LUMFIPA-586993 format. One line per 10 residues: for each residue x, y, z of C-alpha. Coordinates in steps of 0.02 Angstrom, whole numbers. Layout:
REM residues N
X:Y:Z; ...
***
This chain:
REM residues 505
5000:8396:8821; 4912:8228:8805; 4739:8205:8729; 4643:8044:8759; 4538:8000:8607; 4378:7900:8633; 4347:7745:8528; 4216:7836:8424; 4349:7963:8372; 4470:7827:8318
4335:7738:8217; 4284:7902:8139; 4466:7937:8092; 4516:7766:8028; 4357:7704:7944; 4374:7699:7755; 4194:7754:7733; 4218:7925:7811; 4269:8065:7694; 4431:8154:7737
4362:8325:7780; 4258:8262:7924; 4399:8238:8047; 4557:8294:7959; 4548:8467:8040; 4551:8390:8214; 4707:8287:8184; 4788:8432:8092; 4765:8542:8245; 4824:8407:8365
4984:8395:8263; 5006:8584:8250; 4984:8605:8437; 5101:8458:8469; 4971:8366:8572; 5008:8181:8599; 4865:8072:8534; 4826:7938:8663; 4708:7790:8669; 4647:7687:8816
4681:7499:8825; 4493:7474:8818; 4494:7552:8644; 4615:7420:8583; 4505:7286:8658; 4345:7356:8582; 4422:7366:8408; 4487:7188:8422; 4307:7126:8440; 4265:7164:8257
4209:7005:8171; 4307:7041:8012; 4487:6983:8040; 4553:7091:7898; 4478:7248:7978; 4556:7200:8145; 4728:7179:8066; 4715:7346:7976; 4655:7434:8134; 4797:7360:8237
4923:7428:8112; 4842:7600:8116; 4838:7602:8307; 5029:7602:8306; 5019:7788:8267; 4936:7820:8436; 5007:7810:8612; 4917:7676:8711; 4911:7711:8898; 5027:7588:8985
4925:7584:9146; 4747:7617:9200; 4717:7742:9340; 4631:7673:9496; 4452:7734:9502; 4437:7893:9605; 4300:7883:9735; 4215:8042:9669; 4214:7974:9491; 4148:7808:9553
4009:7890:9654; 3957:8008:9513; 3963:7883:9370; 3875:7747:9468; 3715:7851:9455; 3734:7872:9267; 3807:7706:9204; 3680:7579:9142; 3787:7455:9044; 3964:7392:9018
4004:7523:8885; 3956:7660:9009; 4073:7585:9139; 4215:7584:9013; 4178:7766:8971; 4190:7807:9157; 4366:7736:9158; 4411:7854:9016; 4347:8006:9108; 4436:7946:9264
4601:7965:9171; 4560:8149:9147; 4500:8172:9326; 4660:8094:9391; 4762:8212:9279; 4847:8068:9188; 4794:8152:9025; 4758:8335:8994; 4598:8320:8895; 4474:8196:8821
4394:8210:8649; 4232:8114:8627; 4064:8126:8540; 3975:8031:8681; 3845:8143:8764; 3842:8037:8922; 4028:8065:8948; 4002:8252:8933; 3864:8240:9063; 3984:8151:9181
4116:8285:9150; 3991:8420:9199; 3945:8326:9358; 4129:8308:9402; 4163:8492:9360; 4293:8451:9227; 4191:8494:9072; 4328:8617:9021; 4439:8464:8991; 4315:8360:8891
4278:8410:8711; 4179:8360:8559; 4275:8370:8396; 4192:8535:8352; 4215:8614:8524; 4400:8569:8521; 4419:8647:8349; 4326:8801:8410; 4445:8817:8557; 4600:8786:8450
4552:8917:8320; 4499:9044:8452; 4664:9026:8546; 4772:9026:8389; 4696:9163:8280; 4860:9195:8191; 4846:9032:8094; 4763:9067:7924; 4733:8889:7867; 4546:8880:7899
4482:9050:7848; 4321:9025:7751; 4207:9129:7644; 4032:9180:7693; 3875:9081:7652; 3806:9112:7477; 3660:9054:7372; 3716:8955:7220; 3630:8860:7081; 3648:8672:7093
3708:8675:6913; 3860:8779:6961; 3913:8663:7102; 4043:8527:7071; 3961:8362:7116; 4131:8276:7113; 4185:8372:7270; 4231:8248:7408; 4103:8335:7517; 3962:8242:7428
4037:8067:7448; 3934:8027:7603; 3772:8073:7512; 3819:7960:7367; 3850:7817:7489; 3684:7842:7579; 3572:7877:7428; 3591:7776:7269; 3492:7905:7171; 3583:8058:7241
3677:8107:7082; 3521:8093:6975; 3421:8196:7101; 3561:8327:7113; 3570:8351:6924; 3381:8373:6911; 3397:8519:7033; 3516:8615:6918; 3405:8771:6915; 3370:8769:7103
3464:8865:7237; 3563:8794:7382; 3658:8881:7522; 3844:8844:7510; 3997:8890:7611; 4169:8865:7533; 4350:8863:7592; 4488:8972:7522; 4528:8831:7402; 4347:8830:7343
4305:8659:7418; 4134:8646:7499; 4123:8655:7689; 3934:8665:7711; 3781:8637:7603; 3595:8666:7632; 3444:8641:7520; 3270:8693:7577; 3099:8659:7504; 2926:8729:7546
2786:8600:7553; 2602:8643:7567; 2454:8556:7648; 2430:8443:7497; 2599:8357:7517; 2585:8168:7541; 2700:8071:7657; 2661:7885:7631; 2830:7823:7694; 2832:7917:7859
2768:7838:8019; 2680:7900:8122; 2578:7991:7991; 2608:8177:7963; 2449:8280:7965; 2423:8413:7829; 2525:8570:7867; 2630:8700:7780; 2808:8638:7806; 2987:8684:7771
3084:8528:7721; 3271:8523:7752; 3309:8423:7596; 3498:8412:7607; 3602:8474:7753; 3784:8441:7796; 3919:8540:7883; 4101:8487:7888; 4190:8502:8054; 4296:8659:8059
4267:8748:8226; 4181:8897:8145; 4004:8861:8209; 3938:8841:8033; 3805:8723:8099; 3727:8864:8199; 3746:8984:8053; 3649:8866:7941; 3516:8838:8074; 3489:9026:8071
3459:9015:7883; 3334:8874:7912; 3238:8971:8044; 3241:9130:7939; 3163:9036:7793; 3032:8954:7904; 2980:9124:7971; 2985:9210:7801; 2873:9080:7718; 2759:9067:7870
2775:8879:7891; 2695:8782:8033; 2832:8652:8047; 3011:8612:7995; 3065:8433:7964; 3203:8326:7893; 3247:8143:7877; 3419:8079:7923; 3511:7915:7935; 3603:7875:8096
3748:7776:8021; 3894:7892:8054; 3964:8006:8189; 3925:8156:8077; 3742:8107:8066; 3731:8077:8252; 3811:8246:8283; 3686:8331:8170; 3543:8246:8264; 3611:8310:8430
3631:8486:8360; 3450:8484:8301; 3389:8421:8471; 3484:8562:8557; 3381:8685:8454; 3209:8612:8481; 3194:8472:8353; 3125:8306:8415; 3121:8132:8343; 2948:8105:8269
2967:7932:8192; 3044:7845:8042; 3040:7847:7853; 3061:7684:7757; 3155:7704:7592; 3244:7594:7467; 3408:7650:7548; 3355:7599:7723; 3268:7676:7873; 3289:7861:7910
3238:7952:8069; 3115:8096:8051; 3151:8253:8153; 3022:8391:8174; 3029:8569:8242; 2864:8649:8290; 2845:8824:8219; 2665:8858:8269; 2623:8824:8453; 2773:8895:8543
2811:8850:8724; 2926:8966:8822; 2940:8854:8976; 3107:8778:8926; 3276:8855:8879; 3260:8998:8752; 3345:8902:8611; 3206:8773:8612; 3085:8912:8560; 3207:9006:8447
3185:9117:8346; 3028:9168:8439; 3038:9302:8573; 2928:9305:8728; 2845:9475:8726; 2797:9455:8909; 2979:9459:8964; 3074:9617:9011; 3160:9722:8879; 3332:9804:8897
3427:9929:8792; 3611:9881:8783; 3752:9990:8712; 3885:9913:8602; 4036:10005:8531; 4054:10017:8341; 4218:9920:8337; 4130:9770:8416; 3956:9786:8342; 3972:9707:8171
4104:9582:8229; 3976:9511:8351; 3819:9546:8248; 3874:9537:8064; 3696:9525:7997; 3665:9698:8070; 3800:9781:7964; 3766:9965:7928; 3754:10040:7756; 3913:10141:7783
4015:9985:7825; 4103:9877:7696; 4035:9698:7683; 4203:9636:7617; 4278:9676:7788; 4169:9542:7866; 4181:9403:7737; 4300:9288:7832; 4200:9182:7953; 4241:9169:8137
4151:9070:8275; 4089:9230:8357; 4010:9287:8193; 3929:9123:8143; 3866:9066:8313; 3685:9098:8361; 3734:9086:8544; 3847:9234:8583; 3935:9316:8731; 3917:9499:8785
4038:9567:8916; 3975:9704:9030; 4006:9802:9190; 3829:9867:9197; 3752:9909:9366; 3598:9814:9308; 3645:9630:9311; 3483:9542:9351; 3435:9487:9177; 3344:9321:9161
3323:9188:9028; 3202:9249:8894; 3229:9436:8924; 3246:9536:8764; 3401:9640:8725; 3392:9786:8603; 3571:9826:8548; 3611:10011:8533; 3763:10043:8423; 3851:10197:8489
3920:10333:8376; 4089:10309:8294; 4102:10473:8199; 3989:10622:8177; 3860:10685:8303; 3792:10545:8413; 3622:10626:8388; 3619:10553:8212; 3745:10410:8205; 3703:10305:8358
3566:10180:8313; 3471:10028:8376; 3503:9879:8262; 3470:9708:8337; 3362:9602:8451; 3438:9466:8560; 3369:9340:8685; 3454:9313:8853; 3503:9133:8890; 3587:9165:9058
3700:9281:9156; 3867:9222:9228; 3936:9331:9368; 4053:9325:9519; 4206:9250:9434; 4341:9200:9559; 4485:9240:9443; 4531:9289:9266; 4550:9109:9207; 4367:9072:9249
4315:9229:9157; 4424:9188:9006; 4356:9011:8989; 4177:9074:9001; 4205:9202:8862; 4336:9132:8748; 4249:9022:8622; 4105:9137:8577; 4180:9305:8613; 4256:9422:8484
4403:9462:8598; 4579:9392:8607; 4648:9333:8775; 4746:9497:8789; 4587:9599:8763; 4492:9491:8888; 4628:9524:9016; 4610:9711:8984; 4423:9698:9018; 4458:9600:9177
4588:9723:9244; 4498:9884:9191; 4413:9909:9360; 4460:9788:9499; 4317:9850:9608; 4188:9814:9473; 4237:9655:9382; 4146:9616:9218; 4008:9487:9200; 3945:9402:9044
3775:9382:8964; 3752:9230:8855; 3622:9276:8725; 3547:9217:8561; 3556:9328:8408; 3374:9341:8353; 3334:9480:8229; 3412:9626:8136; 3297:9777:8125; 3258:9829:7944
3268:10015:7984; 3389:10083:8113; 3313:10226:8214; 3447:10344:8278; 3458:10436:8444; 3361:10584:8376; 3216:10474:8321; 3217:10374:8484; 3211:10534:8585; 3075:10611:8476
2968:10456:8508; 2994:10467:8697; 3090:10303:8700; 3248:10371:8784; 3308:10535:8857; 3493:10493:8853; 3604:10357:8783; 3599:10194:8883; 3745:10159:9001; 3743:9973:9029
3581:9874:9026; 3431:9991:9045; 3256:9919:9055; 3124:10000:8946; 2935:9987:8950; 2828:9878:8838; 2764:10037:8756; 2941:10096:8716; 2982:9925:8645; 2828:9930:8534
2880:10102:8473; 3052:10036:8424; 2973:9894:8327; 2853:10014:8239; 2980:10145:8186; 3107:10012:8131; 2976:9925:8021; 3009:9761:8113; 2922:9600:8067; 2835:9556:8231
2778:9381:8183; 2911:9301:8293; 2864:9402:8447; 2730:9312:8547; 2632:9386:8693
***
């Protein structure tokens, strides 16, 4: 196979200012999978335009390790027609030539961090061949589960004072903030959320701070009005394909809800691909660029997430973790062997936490995939799913329980073939390709469909079938998606001692 690497990937790889963990996983996987690393002639030209002759010489030497395409594919008329409506400058036109190489099948895939290129890929119906670094890693790990190199431990709270500041992970912070080490040491008795690799190196780090209405923001423009806020003080996730970014967003949203904040905010430079990627991740989950903050280290962008006046008009993730109480509610059965793999935060008391320590994309992701052959298929964005874990041992009367609330993003149905189904499931599903094929072939007259949903909330108490029946919520166990009334939903929330602050009517 041949992978075309965009210029931003090459710069990210070869720049001396980028710490090794940021992109090393990508190139490690490309080598393991024996994928030829290709660059476009335009990449050579763009790198030659650097003003520093020494940098140009070094880059030219490093480019010898890549395969430069010998010819440029003639522009396909469909690519030309599609990209003409999107391209606004010369760089966009060059990007269109890169995607044309994929469309013309001269290379097998393209890896780029450019959002506009991904938009073009979607328009040309080749988005399954165009990847970000993280989505490629996610695919590689999902399709090669036997490789143990990137198994990581779960997120834990640790004191700053017990964290090794000399870890390479913190190099980018030291470069961006001259006072970072002094600030870090002063936080020795404060907690941070940390995720580590098997070798104990840090893969992700998050520090949060609650600020009240008396907080003063003299350096932020436009001015921030007095509010109770959750500040994301320090946030970084290394690329590894395990959806740790989404996992840490869940921690952020959980804290914002727990401490009843009106707003979440953070400030971030936009100097590196990592920082740009973080900005895009935040925007995908409802953060917007408010303004700037002037500091002695330079200008940072200020991103804000509203946590008070929630609007359900857009995609559900823009309002996450809030649930629209006006939407329909569905009970949904899930077998025990799949339940905690897909919903690890809803682990039961009789399960062993150590069995679910190693992270996987399906566990960490907020956006998940549920495979079903239910007769009821007409779920819509915003509908609420109540997961019903079926019995594994003992009488179902006592051991089957409701555990979790989810939010429907969309339903994907009417797959033409198994390959379409596999691609739609693979990256966020708990199943191997062999298991997916078994689901596909189980009943050829009733092919499966998938529900993309957001994991929202684990119920504190888990009412079993006996309790559900005694409260007139169900008469029998659900078979597929079964709609329940608002009254039944309210009863589930009441008897499970649920915090209803994130459910808005």
